C-alpha positions as CSV (number, residue, x, y, z in Angstrom):
1,M,-52.3,219.2,-130.3
2,T,-52.0,221.0,-126.9
3,E,-51.2,224.6,-126.6
4,I,-49.2,226.1,-124.0
5,V,-47.7,229.6,-123.7
6,L,-44.2,230.3,-122.7
7,A,-44.2,233.6,-120.4
8,S,-41.4,235.2,-122.2
9,R,-41.0,237.3,-125.3
10,N,-37.3,236.2,-125.9
11,H,-37.3,234.2,-129.0
12,K,-34.4,232.3,-128.1
13,K,-36.1,230.8,-125.1
14,V,-39.0,229.8,-127.1
15,E,-36.9,228.2,-129.7
16,E,-35.1,226.5,-127.0
17,L,-38.3,225.0,-125.5
18,L,-39.5,224.0,-128.7
19,R,-36.3,222.1,-129.6
20,I,-36.5,220.2,-126.2
21,L,-40.2,219.3,-126.7
22,E,-39.6,218.1,-130.3
23,S,-36.7,215.9,-129.0
24,Q,-39.2,214.2,-126.4
25,E,-41.6,214.0,-129.4
26,L,-44.3,215.8,-127.6
27,A,-47.3,217.0,-129.7
28,V,-47.4,220.5,-128.0
29,T,-47.7,223.8,-129.6
30,V,-45.5,226.6,-127.8
31,R,-46.8,230.1,-128.2
32,S,-44.8,233.1,-127.1
33,L,-46.0,235.8,-124.9
34,A,-45.3,238.1,-127.8
35,E,-48.6,236.8,-129.3
36,F,-50.3,238.3,-126.3
37,P,-49.3,242.0,-126.4
38,E,-51.7,243.0,-123.6
39,A,-50.3,240.5,-121.1
40,P,-48.9,241.8,-118.1
41,E,-45.2,242.3,-117.4
42,V,-44.6,240.3,-114.1
43,P,-42.0,241.7,-111.7
44,E,-39.8,239.1,-110.4
45,T,-40.1,240.1,-106.7
46,E,-39.4,237.0,-104.9
47,S,-36.2,235.8,-103.5
48,T,-35.8,232.2,-105.3
49,F,-35.8,231.1,-108.9
50,V,-38.7,228.7,-108.1
51,A,-40.8,231.5,-106.6
52,N,-40.2,233.7,-109.4
53,A,-41.0,231.1,-112.0
54,M,-44.2,230.3,-110.4
55,L,-45.3,233.8,-109.9
56,K,-44.9,234.3,-113.8
57,A,-46.6,231.1,-114.7
58,H,-49.6,231.8,-112.5
59,A,-50.1,235.3,-113.9
60,I,-49.8,234.2,-117.5
61,A,-52.1,231.2,-117.0
62,E,-54.6,233.3,-115.6
63,F,-54.3,235.9,-118.2
64,T,-54.3,233.8,-121.2
65,G,-56.4,230.8,-120.0
66,L,-53.7,228.5,-121.4
67,P,-51.3,226.2,-119.6
68,A,-48.4,228.5,-118.9
69,V,-44.5,227.6,-118.6
70,A,-42.3,230.3,-117.0
71,D,-38.7,230.1,-116.0
72,D,-36.3,232.2,-113.9
73,S,-32.7,231.6,-114.0
74,G,-29.4,233.4,-113.1
75,L,-25.7,233.0,-112.5
76,C,-24.4,232.3,-109.1
77,V,-20.8,233.2,-108.6
78,D,-19.0,231.6,-105.8
79,A,-16.6,234.5,-105.2
80,L,-19.6,236.8,-104.8
81,N,-21.5,234.8,-102.4
82,G,-23.9,233.3,-104.8
83,M,-24.8,236.6,-106.5
84,P,-26.0,238.0,-108.8
85,G,-28.6,235.0,-108.5
86,V,-32.0,236.0,-108.9
87,L,-30.8,239.7,-109.8
88,S,-28.8,238.4,-112.8
89,A,-30.9,240.0,-115.2
90,R,-30.7,243.5,-113.7
91,W,-27.4,243.3,-111.9
92,A,-26.1,246.5,-113.6
93,G,-29.3,248.3,-112.8
94,G,-31.2,248.1,-115.9
95,H,-33.4,244.9,-116.5
96,G,-32.0,242.8,-119.6
97,D,-28.8,244.8,-120.3
98,D,-26.8,241.7,-121.0
99,A,-23.7,243.5,-121.9
100,A,-23.7,245.8,-118.7
101,N,-24.3,243.0,-116.5
102,L,-21.6,240.8,-118.1
103,R,-19.2,243.6,-117.7
104,L,-20.0,244.4,-114.1
105,V,-19.4,240.6,-113.1
106,L,-16.1,240.7,-114.9
107,D,-15.3,244.0,-113.1
108,Q,-16.2,242.6,-109.7
109,L,-14.0,239.5,-110.4
110,Q,-11.0,241.3,-111.9
111,D,-8.5,240.4,-109.1
112,V,-10.0,237.0,-108.5
113,P,-7.6,234.1,-109.6
114,E,-8.9,231.2,-111.9
115,P,-9.2,228.6,-109.0
116,R,-11.9,230.9,-107.3
117,R,-13.7,231.7,-110.5
118,G,-16.3,228.8,-110.1
119,A,-19.9,229.7,-110.8
120,Q,-23.3,227.9,-111.4
121,F,-26.0,228.6,-113.8
122,R,-29.3,227.7,-112.1
123,C,-32.8,227.7,-113.4
124,A,-36.2,226.9,-112.3
125,A,-39.1,226.2,-114.8
126,A,-42.7,226.2,-113.5
127,L,-46.0,225.1,-115.2
128,A,-49.3,226.3,-114.0
129,V,-52.5,224.9,-115.6
130,P,-55.8,226.9,-115.2
131,D,-59.0,225.7,-114.0
132,S,-62.5,226.1,-115.2
133,V,-63.1,229.1,-113.1
134,G,-60.2,231.2,-113.9
135,G,-58.1,230.0,-111.1
136,I,-54.8,227.7,-111.2
137,G,-55.8,224.0,-111.0
138,L,-52.3,222.6,-111.1
139,E,-48.8,223.6,-110.7
140,Q,-45.3,222.1,-110.9
141,A,-41.8,223.4,-110.7
142,V,-38.4,221.8,-111.4
143,E,-35.0,222.9,-111.4
144,G,-31.6,222.5,-113.4
145,E,-28.0,223.4,-112.7
146,V,-24.6,223.4,-114.6
147,S,-21.5,224.2,-112.8
148,G,-18.4,225.8,-114.5
149,R,-16.0,228.6,-114.4
150,L,-15.9,232.3,-115.5
151,L,-13.3,233.5,-118.1
152,T,-11.8,237.1,-117.7
153,E,-13.1,238.1,-121.2
154,P,-16.0,237.1,-123.3
155,R,-15.8,234.5,-126.1
156,G,-18.4,233.4,-128.6
157,Q,-21.5,235.0,-130.3
158,G,-24.0,232.4,-129.5
159,G,-26.4,232.3,-126.5
160,F,-27.2,235.3,-124.3
161,G,-26.7,236.6,-121.0
162,Y,-23.5,235.6,-119.2
163,D,-23.0,232.7,-121.8
164,P,-20.0,234.3,-123.2
165,I,-17.9,234.0,-120.1
166,F,-19.1,230.8,-118.8
167,V,-17.3,227.6,-119.4
168,P,-18.9,224.3,-118.2
169,D,-17.0,221.9,-116.4
170,G,-15.5,219.3,-118.5
171,Y,-15.5,221.8,-121.6
172,E,-13.0,224.2,-122.9
173,L,-15.8,226.3,-124.9
174,T,-18.0,228.8,-123.5
175,T,-21.7,228.3,-123.7
176,A,-21.7,231.2,-126.3
177,E,-19.4,229.1,-128.2
178,L,-21.4,225.7,-128.2
179,T,-24.0,224.9,-130.8
180,P,-27.6,225.4,-129.6
181,A,-28.0,221.4,-129.5
182,A,-24.9,220.9,-127.5
183,K,-25.8,223.7,-125.2
184,D,-29.3,222.2,-124.6
185,A,-27.9,219.1,-123.7
186,I,-26.2,220.5,-120.8
187,S,-27.6,223.9,-119.8
188,H,-29.4,224.7,-116.6
189,R,-32.6,225.7,-118.7
190,G,-32.2,222.7,-120.9
191,A,-32.1,220.5,-117.9
192,A,-35.1,222.2,-116.3
193,F,-37.1,222.3,-119.5
194,R,-36.4,218.5,-120.0
195,A,-37.5,217.7,-116.6
196,L,-40.7,219.7,-117.2
197,A,-41.3,218.1,-120.7
198,Q,-41.2,214.6,-119.1
199,L,-43.9,215.6,-116.8
200,L,-46.1,217.4,-119.5
201,P,-48.1,214.6,-120.7
202,R,-49.4,213.7,-117.1
203,L,-49.9,217.3,-116.0
204,L,-51.7,218.4,-119.0
205,V,-54.2,215.4,-119.0
206,G,-54.6,216.3,-115.3
């Protein structure tokens, strides 16, 4: 049984990755960063999702000595020229204040008509595998995206972040109203994690 660590303390992300790995029938144990209380907080200082994901994967692989998976994702709003983008988690100022971030986006789109409320959820997932001397011997990054539109008010209790205002193309439900399995099947993070899961057997064997 291979162990990897997900560079996140967000239990919903851990559960999402576990579901996807199980659906791929991979014998991989996923450990949460919550199991490593001394692990560093890695600032997302880069300008792209891929670079931020790789930055975190490297740091956590080097700290734990285990293969590390990290992701960076965000909401890219057409009417806001692609923002909040990599700033999605701290759009309202404080990192991880989902309610404030969501409300700020809605306020900024207050006068934007429905035909111009297009948006995309984008995600990069990265794997870093440590080598025998404490460095990184192998790395890989993949990306996923889902397009949709933004509502004027939140709907649904599931998911997190901007899920309650995002309706994927071809759907009438927000991603906060979809079941976890239905969301996994179409989500940006689900797409990125599935792409990475398909590579894991080869990457972890080296």
